N, C-alpha and C positions, 0 to 999 in steps of 0.2 A: 791237294783235299784231302780235309781231315774231317771227323764226325763234327768237330765245333765251328768250323767253318758254314756247316749249315745248321748250327743248333737255333732253338726258338728255348730259352730258359724259362722255366717257372721258378721263383722263389719262395722258399717255406722257413719259415723262424719256427720251428717246431714245438718249443716251450710255450708258446704262446697258441698257435693254432690248436694245439692240443690241450690248453687249460692248465697247464700242469702249474702246481705250487710254485709262488714266489721264491720260495725259500727251500735248499734240501736240506734235509733231516738227515740223510744218511742211514733211514731205520728201516727202510721197506725197499721193495721193487715195484713199481706199478707199471702195468703193462699197457701204456698209452699210445706207443708208436704204430701197433696193428688198426688203428684208427683211421691212418692213413689211407689204409689200403683204397677204400672206396674213392679216395682221392685220384688213384692213378688213372682211374678211366676218364675221369674229367679233365684230367691234364690231357691227356691224349686228346680227347674231344675238342679241346679249343686248341688244336695244333700244336702243343708244345713237345719236345722231345727229349727235353733235358731237364734236370730237376738240381738247382743249387739249395741244398738243406744243410742248417747249421744255426749256432753250435749245436751237438751233438752230443758231448762226451762227460763226464761226471766233472759238475761243477757246483759252487756254492749257491749261485742263485741266476744271476741273467745268462748263464752259459759262457762268458768270455773270462772266468776267472777258473779256468780248469784244474781240476785238481787229480783228473788221471784220464791219462790220453788212450787209455786201451781198453776202458769201459764204457758203455752206453750211459748216460745220465740215468740215474733210476728213477728219476720221475718220469722217464720215459719208456723203460722196459731194461732187457739185457740185452747182451752183444747178438743172441739167436734170433730176437725180434728186427734188429738191422741188417742180419744176413738175409733174411727172407724179403725184408722190405726192397731192398735191392736186386733181388733176385726176382720178385714182381716186375719191378718197373724195367730191368731189361727184357725180361718176357714180354712187355708191351711196346719193346722198342725205344727206351727213354734212358739215357743216360745219365749219371748220378755222380755230383760233386759234393765233397763234404767241406764244411768251414773249418780252415786250420788255422788255430790260433795259437801263434806260435813267437808272437813278438814276448808275451809274457804269461806268468803262470798266475793261481789262486794262491793264496796263504796255506792252503791246507795240502798244497803238492807235497809231494813227498821231500822232494830237495830242499825245499824252504824249511820243511819243518824239521830236518837236520840242522838247517842251520839257524833256526831258532833255540835248539837244544843243546847244541854243540859249539856256537857260536865260532870262536879264533878258531877251534879245533875241527869244524865239519869238513870233510871233503868236499862239500859244495859250495862252500864259502864263494869259489870264483864264478860257480852258475849263475850269478847275478852280477848286474851292473852297481858298481861303486859302493860296493858295501861297507857302510862306517860305523866301527864299533865306539866312536867318542860320541855320536848321534842318537836320535831318539824319535819317535812319531807317536801317532795318536793312540796306537796299541800297545805303546811301553813295552817295546819287543829291547830296550836297551841298544839300538842300532836303528843306523836308517840306510835308504837305498833307492834306486834310481826306479820310478813307476811309470805309465803310460796315464798320460792324460792327467795325471796331479793325484792318481788314484792309487795311494798306497794298499789296495785291497789288488791292486795288478802289477805284479811284481816284475821288472822286466829284466829278461834273460840278456844272459851276455853271448852273445851271437858270435862272437869271435874265438870262442872256446872251443876246442875239439871235441871235448865231449859233450856239449852240447848240441852241437853239429851233428856228432854222431848219432846221440840220442834220438834227435829230431827225425834224422834221414831213415831212421829205425822203425819210427811211428807211421811214417808213409808207408815203408815197405809192409809194415803189420797191416794198416787200411786197405793194403790192396791183398794182400793174402787172406785176409780175415773176412773182409766182405766186398772185394772186387768193384771198387771205385774207380770212376772213372777219370777222376782230377780231382783239384783242390782250388778254392778260394782262399787264398792268402790273407787274415784279417791284419790290419796296420799295415800294410805294403811298403805304405810310403815311409816308414821308419825301421824297416828292416835294414839288416845291415846287406850290402850288394855281394861281398863274399860267400856270406849265407843261404843267398837266394841262388848263386850259382850252385852251390851245393845242392840245394833242393831241385835246380833244374837238371842235374847230372843224376839224381835218382830218379828222378819223375821220368828222364829218358830210359833210365834201366828198368823201372817194373813192369812198362806196359807200352805197348804200341799206343801212340796218339794219346797219351799220358797229360791232362791240360792242367797248367798252372793260371790261375787269375788272380790278380792281387787287386785288392782296394787301395785306390790311389786317387785321392780329392784334387789335388792341383800339381802343376808343372810340366813339364816336357816328358809326353807319358814314353817316347822313345828312350827314356834312360831305360825304362824296367822293362817295356816290349820289344826284345832282340833275341836273337839267338842265344844268349848265354845265359838269360834269366827268365823274364815270365813270357808267357804266349799272349798277353790281355791284360787289360787291368778296367777298372770302374771308370766308365766315362761321365764324371761330373761335372765337365762342360758341357756336353751337349742335355743332361739333365737339367740345368739351372737355365740354358736357352729355351729348354722346350716349355718349361711352364710361364718363364718371364716373357717370352716370345707372342705367347698367345695372349697373357694379361695385358701387354702392353699395345696388341696389335703391331707386332714389331717383327717382322719375317727376316728383317736384314740380320738381327742378331743372330737368329739360327743359322741361316745361310753362311754368314761368316765365321761363325762356330765350326759350322762344318769345312768349310774351305780350308780353316787355319790347322784341322785336324787333320785334313787328308794332305795337307803341304808337310804335316808333321812327320807322315807315312810315306813322302816322298812322292806322292801325287800318283799313287800306286794303289788298285783294288786292294792287293794282296799286303799292303804297307803295314797299317794297325788296325786288328781285327779289334775293336774296344766292346767294353761290357756295356751296352747301352739301357736305360730304365729311365722310368720318370717317376718313381718312388721304390722306397725299400724299407726295412726293419729302422734305420736312421732318420730318416726324414718324412715330412708329412706328406699323407695320402695324397695321390696328385688330382683325386675328387674335389678334395679339399683345398687344394693349394690353389688351383683354376678359379679365376673370379666367375668365368661363364662357361657353364657346365657343357654347353654344346660343343665348345672347343675340344671337348676329351676326344671326337672322333676324327677330325684333322690331326690331333695329336698324335693319336695312334699309329696312323697311316706314316707318320713322320718317323717312328718309333720303329717301325719294321719294314721300311724301304730305304732307308738313309743307311750310309755303309757302315758296319759293325754288326753285333750281334744283339738283339732283343731279348727282352728278359721282363717280364710279368712278373708282379709282387701279390702272393696268395691275397684273395679277396678284391683286390682292383680291377679284376675282370667284371666284378658286380658293381663298382661304383661304389665301393664302400667308401667311409670318410675316416679319416683319423687325424689328430693334431696333437701336437705338444701340448703339453699340460702342465705348469711347474717345473719343467726341467724336466717331466717322466716321458719316457717312453711308451709305454703300458698302450696307449689307446691306438697305438701304430701297430701292436702285435697283440690283435685279440683273438680269444677264443671264437671260431666257427663251425656251426653243424652244416656240413655239405646237403644234407635234408632241405634245410631251410633255401635252397638255390638250385633244386633239382631240375626246374624248368625254366633256368635262366638263359639257356642257349635260344631259346624259341621265344621266351616272354621278355629278354632285359637286352634291349638295343645295344648295349655297351659290349656284353658278353658275346651278342651273335657276331659283332662286328671285329671284335677280338680271335674268334675262333674262323671266321672267314680271312681275314689277313695270317693267321697261322698257317692254313691252307694256301694261299697264294704264295706265301713265303715259301714252303715246300716246294710250290711246283713252278717256282721261277728260278734260273739257277744266277740270273745276272743280280737278283737280290742279295745272293750269297759273295759273288765272286765280281761283279760287275764293275767297269769304270764309273765313275760320277762324273755329270756334265749339269752345271746349271744351265736352266734354259729361260726363268723368268722369273723376275721378282719386284715384288713392292712391299710395302708394308704389310699388305693385307693377304696377298698371292704368293705363291711360290711352286714354280714347276722345275722339275730336273728328270734326267734321264738314268737308265743304268743297262750297261752293255755288256757282257760277256759273249764272245761267239758268234752263235746264231742266237741267242738269247737277249732278247730285247724288250724293254718299259720304258713307260713315261709316268710320272706320278704328278700330281697336281693338286693341292690344298689352298683352301679359301677360307680364313679368316672372320671375314666380313658378315654380316646378317644379311647381306641381300647376294642373289647369284650374280655371277661374273663370267665372262667369255673372255676366251682367250685363244691365239694363235699359238702351236706348238711344233717345233719341227719334229721328224720320224722319219724313219727309215722305211723304204720299199713302197709299193703301191698297194691297192685294195683298200682297206678300211680297216678299223682300230676298235675294239670292243672296250667299253669302262667293264671293268670285274666287276666292281662295287656296284657300280649303276645298272649294269647292263644294255647303256646307250653302245650305240654304233655310230661311229663318223666315219666318213669317208677320208681318203689322204689327196689333197689337191695340192698341186706347186710344192711337192715333201712335206708339208704341214697338214695337221688335223686341227679343226676350228671346234673346240669344247668349250661348254656350258659347267661350271662347277656351281651346284648349288650352295647356298649360305652354311658357313660354319660346318663344311665337308671337303670332300677330296675323293680324289678316284686315280684308278691304276688302271693305265690304258696297255693293250698286248695286240700284234694283229690279231685280225677275226679268225685266220686259221690256225692260231695257237692258242684260242681263247679257252676255258676250261669253266668245269661249276665249281663254283668256291663256295657253295652252301653247306652247311657242317652235314657232316655222313658222306660227302664224295671225296672226301681226301685219302691219300693213299694209306695202305695198314700195312705196317712195317712189324715184321715176324719178329721173334727172340733172337735178344743180340749173346751171339755166343761167348762165354768170358775168352778172352785173349791175354792173359795174366803170363808174364814169362815165368820160365821155372828155375830162374836163380837162388839162390841162397839168401832165404830173407834175412839171416843173421849176421850179414857180413857189414863191415862199417862203412862209412864214407870216405874217401880220400882226403887227405889233409889238404893236398894242392888242388882245389877247384878253379882257378884262375882262370884256365882255358877255356874258350867256349865249348859247349858240347855238340854235337852234332846232333841234328834232329832225329827222332825216333824213326822208324820206317812205318810206311802205311800199315794200318792194322788189316789182319786178316780176316775180318768182322764175317763173313759168309752172310750177309743180310739179303733176306729173301721179298721181293717186293709180291704182296697180293694186290693186284687191282680189284677194287669191289664192282667195279664196271668194267666193260670194253671201253676204250679211246673213242669210239663213236658218242658214246652214252654220255662220257665224260667232257664232251667238248659242244653237247647241247645246252643249252641255259635252261638254268634253274627258272620254277614259276616268279622267284623274284625278279629272276634277270628277263623274262619273255615280255615285259611291256614294250611291246611294239611301236616305239615311238620312230617318228620319219627319221631317216638317218639327215645327221646335221651338214650341211653343206657348208665348206668354206667359202669365202668371199672371192668372187671372181675375179679380183684383180690379186697378182702375187703378192705375198706378203714378206716383208724383209727379214730374212736371217742370214748367219753365216755363211750358209752352202747356197743358199738364194739369192744373193745380194743384188736388188735393183736400183737402188737408192744409190746414188753420191756419195763419195765419203765424207763431204763436207756437211752433208745433213746431220748424218751421225754426229759429227763433230760439234755441230750447231746444237743439236739436242743435249748433249753433254755439258756444253758449256751453260744451255739454259739451266739446268740440274745445278751446275757447282752455282750460279747465280744467285737461287732459290735458298739453296743450303748458306750461303754466305750470309743472307738474311737474318737467319737462326742462330749465328755465332761462327766462330772460327773454325775453317777446316783442315782436319790433316792431314798429313801425306796419304795415310791408309784411306781415310773417305777419298781422297780424290783418286787415290788408284782405284777403288773399287766403282767410281765414276766411268772413267778411262779405259777398263778393263769390261766394260760391259756397252757391247756394241751390237747390242737386238734393238732393232728400231720399236717392236711393239712393248717390250721391257722399259725401255727410257721414255717412250710415250705414257706408260701407267706410274712409271715413278713421279714425271712432273705432276700427274693428277694426283699422287698422293700429297701433294704439300697444300 
């Protein structure tokens, strides 16, 4: 169990949020970074306990054409500003990871400047990939080279060069020594050399306990990157796509099948792949722009916070702001925001209020961080699943239809369950709860005796995170042989103190939002078929499966995967709802 297993990230693109000029003139230092200080309390208020911020270091324009890895971009301030910001975050109980742009540099980086000046005689000619002195480019350098994404502004580093690897490893050591950061997000990790990433992981294990490496990976078998030898996590673009299209198309099958595939990729274990889940970021359109029915944002965010993985909110999306790519520009995705314009959002904006409640819920239910995932019900428009870890158990149900929907869901124990978002209590009958989910909504059910107040202001307050940097010599070089997997760093001696704002009795009382004393919903008197309380003959289940396959066949060819999805569904109610969905 590491801090990142329970993390809820807030993603900041600082050059955009702080309104920095698009072009770096390198003529002065403007101290914009301290303007982020008020955001720290806001980030904490909405339940986030980690920040991914970047790019941060001196660059020519958008931040990913680095010119100095050891100096804060002068449009944001100086290194002292960055030190103070990280320290303030730690005091508030918030971890901080930086954006590590190690695949390429800008053209004004010292090594490339030397290459331009000394050409074949430059000692840095092998720092870059495929430098060809018989070629040329649009800058008329008199040579060509490999770049990232077709942009010669981004010069690709030769990560197999030991000097390059040692230099980048020392940059990581510097960032930890200078700023006390807790991890790094690796830009363009899907094109990084794997031996290079092993060197970074060895350095991560060296510099600080529980130092986290997360990589930007779009597609592929995520387990190639997420393992004991390379990275702890990668960006979950598969789930990102499923979240918006699954709602736009009223197709929860896409989301559920994506989750199942990723869960299998991690060995069907809750500790298999801990992927970085998101609904939008600085490279893609805002989720509020992307979804067709804005009311779908509530069930979408419930899924984001409760499915396996580490959730992340991109700055401003907790307010429901829009952002669309225009003429190939990402500018509208990275706007300057004044927090003062959103000072009452938690009370006045239902999107923000929902995000804040989900943050509290995520922090207080261990099963959402460590729990086994099990699908309970699936139709085009309804989706339910459970998460279980030791004595922590919850059931999540979402509905993307405009109308309310009632469903029976298997649970553990007796007594009753409470919906943390609705406040509704439902009794357990025959090992199930019978719940009604409002249109375009969802809920998270826990045993009533373990329910708690999820209204903003009632969550746990974490005291200052003490520095746990290792005291090794930060000037040592990386070892050349990094092929062997490194052992996972030992658990941090973080010494976090928990200050409960109210005693447990008060925490377990329903808030005004929750105390609408609706009658307890009783389950149907007859037992409902589930895997654990099966009362129907197997032939009935098989008959329902065959009926679904027959209806699917009318719509086109049935693939092996489609047939498996039907045959693996042995839940009577789910099969009935599936038939109704045609």
